[in-house]
C-alpha positions in Angstrom: -80.2 126.6 -93.3 -77.2 128.8 -93.2 -77.1 131.9 -95.1 -74.6 132.8 -97.7 -72.9 135.5 -95.6 -72.5 133.1 -92.9 -71.0 130.3 -94.9 -68.5 133.1 -96.6 -67.5 134.1 -93.0 -67.0 130.4 -91.9 -65.0 129.5 -95.0 -62.7 132.5 -94.5 -62.2 131.2 -91.0 -61.4 127.7 -92.3 -58.2 129.1 -93.9 -55.8 127.9 -91.5 -52.6 128.4 -93.3 -51.9 124.5 -93.2 -53.2 123.0 -96.4 -54.2 119.7 -94.6 -56.4 121.6 -92.0 -57.7 123.9 -94.9 -58.9 120.9 -96.7 -60.4 119.1 -93.8 -62.5 122.0 -92.3 -63.6 123.6 -95.6 -64.6 120.1 -96.8 -66.9 119.6 -93.7 -68.2 123.1 -94.1 -69.0 122.4 -97.8 -70.2 118.9 -97.3 -71.9 118.8 -94.0 -72.6 122.3 -92.4 -75.9 122.7 -94.4 -77.5 119.6 -92.9 -75.7 119.8 -89.3 -77.5 120.3 -86.3 -77.4 123.5 -84.2 -75.2 122.0 -81.8 -72.6 120.8 -84.4 -72.9 124.4 -86.1 -72.0 125.7 -82.7 -69.2 123.2 -82.0 -67.7 123.9 -85.5 -67.7 127.6 -84.8 -66.0 127.0 -81.5 -63.5 124.7 -83.1 -62.4 127.4 -85.6 -61.3 129.2 -82.5 -58.9 126.7 -81.6 -55.3 127.1 -82.3 -53.8 125.2 -85.4 -51.5 122.9 -83.5 -54.5 121.8 -81.2 -56.6 121.1 -84.4 -53.8 119.2 -85.9 -53.5 116.8 -82.9 -57.4 116.3 -82.8 -57.6 115.5 -86.5 -54.7 113.3 -86.8 -55.9 111.2 -83.7 -53.1 112.0 -81.4 -55.5 113.6 -79.1 -59.0 113.4 -78.2 -61.0 116.5 -77.3 -62.5 116.3 -73.9 -66.0 117.5 -74.9 -68.1 115.1 -76.5 -69.6 117.1 -79.2 -66.5 118.3 -80.2 -65.0 114.7 -80.3 -68.1 113.7 -82.3 -67.3 116.7 -84.6 -63.8 115.9 -85.1 -64.5 112.3 -86.0 -67.1 113.2 -88.5 -64.5 115.8 -90.1 -61.8 113.1 -90.1 -64.3 110.6 -91.7 -65.4 113.1 -94.2 -69.1 112.7 -93.4 
């Protein structure tokens, strides 16, 4: 289980400056991060390092990430699970 300081840091990093991305990223953090596997948590942290235009392309389905773990996480974020 993630501690509150870690969640707070991630929540801050979810603030992207684009409302759609903010809602999707923070939504997954709130809904699913606590029960996510270590691999998913690591992928989420790496996803937060990506530039906004790339995230937007993935989250709108215009592109698919090459990494299968990242692709699975993007699908989960898009499907709100």
